[in-house]
C-alpha positions as CSV (number, residue, x, y, z in Angstrom):
1,X,21.4,36.6,39.3
2,X,22.1,38.6,36.1
3,X,24.6,37.7,33.4
4,X,27.6,39.8,34.2
5,X,27.4,38.3,37.9
6,X,27.2,34.6,36.8
7,X,29.7,34.8,34.7
8,X,31.9,37.0,37.8
9,X,30.5,33.2,40.6
10,X,32.5,31.1,37.4
11,X,35.7,33.5,37.3
12,X,35.8,33.1,40.8
13,X,34.4,29.9,41.9
14,X,35.5,27.5,39.1
15,X,32.1,26.6,38.8
16,X,30.0,27.2,35.3
17,X,27.3,28.7,35.4
18,X,27.0,30.8,31.7
19,X,26.4,27.7,28.7
20,X,25.9,28.2,25.2
21,X,25.7,32.1,23.6
22,X,26.1,34.0,27.1
23,X,30.0,31.8,27.2
24,X,30.8,34.8,25.6
25,X,29.9,36.8,28.9
26,X,32.9,35.4,31.3
27,X,35.1,34.6,28.6
28,X,35.1,39.2,27.8
29,X,35.2,39.6,32.0
30,X,37.8,36.5,31.5
31,X,39.4,39.1,28.7
32,X,39.1,42.7,31.5
33,X,40.5,40.5,33.8
34,X,43.3,39.3,32.2
35,X,45.1,42.1,29.9
36,X,43.9,39.9,26.8
37,X,42.4,37.5,25.7
38,X,41.3,34.1,27.3
39,X,40.5,30.9,25.8
40,X,38.7,27.6,26.3
41,X,42.5,25.7,26.0
42,X,44.2,27.3,28.7
43,X,41.7,27.8,31.8
44,X,43.0,25.4,34.7
45,X,46.1,27.5,33.9
46,X,44.8,30.3,34.3
47,X,42.1,29.5,37.2
48,X,44.3,30.5,40.0
49,X,45.2,33.8,39.1
50,X,41.1,34.3,38.0
51,X,40.1,33.5,41.0
52,X,42.2,36.0,42.7
53,X,42.0,38.5,40.3
54,X,38.4,38.5,40.4
55,X,38.1,38.0,43.8
56,X,36.8,42.1,44.8
57,X,34.1,41.7,42.0
58,X,32.9,38.7,43.8
59,X,33.7,40.6,47.1
60,X,30.8,44.0,45.8
61,X,28.5,40.9,45.1
62,X,28.2,38.9,48.1
63,X,27.7,42.2,50.4
64,X,24.9,43.5,47.6
65,X,23.2,40.2,47.6
66,X,21.9,41.3,51.2
67,X,20.6,44.6,50.1
68,X,17.1,44.8,49.2
69,X,15.7,43.4,45.7
70,X,14.8,45.9,42.9
71,X,11.2,44.7,41.5
72,X,9.9,45.2,37.8
73,X,8.1,44.2,35.5
74,X,8.1,44.2,31.7
75,X,6.1,46.1,29.1
76,X,5.2,45.7,25.3
77,X,7.4,47.9,22.9
78,X,5.6,49.7,20.5
79,X,2.5,47.6,19.0
80,X,3.9,44.8,16.7
81,X,6.7,42.8,17.3
82,X,7.9,40.8,20.4
83,X,10.5,43.3,22.0
84,X,9.8,44.3,25.9
85,X,11.5,46.7,28.0
86,X,12.3,46.6,32.3
87,X,10.9,49.5,34.0
88,X,14.2,49.6,35.5
89,X,16.8,50.3,33.8
90,X,14.9,50.0,30.5
91,X,17.3,47.8,28.7
92,X,14.8,45.8,25.8
93,X,14.8,42.5,25.0
94,X,13.5,40.5,22.2
95,X,11.3,37.8,21.8
96,X,11.8,37.1,18.2
97,X,8.8,36.5,16.4
98,X,7.4,34.7,19.4
99,X,4.3,35.0,20.4
100,X,4.4,34.3,24.1
101,X,5.5,36.9,26.8
102,X,9.2,37.3,28.9
103,X,7.3,35.6,32.2
104,X,5.8,32.8,29.9
105,X,9.4,31.3,29.3
106,X,11.0,31.5,32.5
107,X,12.4,35.3,32.5
108,X,11.7,36.3,36.2
109,X,14.9,38.3,36.4
110,X,16.6,40.7,33.8
111,X,19.6,40.0,32.7
112,X,20.3,43.4,32.6
113,X,20.1,44.8,36.4
114,X,19.3,41.6,37.9
115,X,15.6,43.1,38.7
116,X,13.0,41.2,39.9
117,X,10.4,40.7,37.1
118,X,6.9,40.4,39.6
119,X,4.7,42.7,37.7
120,X,6.0,46.1,40.1
121,X,5.8,49.1,38.1
């Protein structure tokens, strides 16, 4: 599940799927739905409105669950550094100087396109 999909599910269900810096994805989505900035203290009072406005996106996600899985892999970008590219959507991630690979730290799906990182080209 991508971070945007998690934000959609959060808006519809009220269950928290994102934390830390990734909560920004939820607040950006909520801002789009509400047409204005949304603040933590007001979430209880706008929960029903968020649910109704996110319903079409949530239903689309439910329908997509029956679609075939997209397979891809992380490919190293360049000789030096710690950047990797999704072979499906071409988005780039950085391991921030780590000697580890995305698979070693548990990045089994692309956060951008949702492709399953199982080594397929």
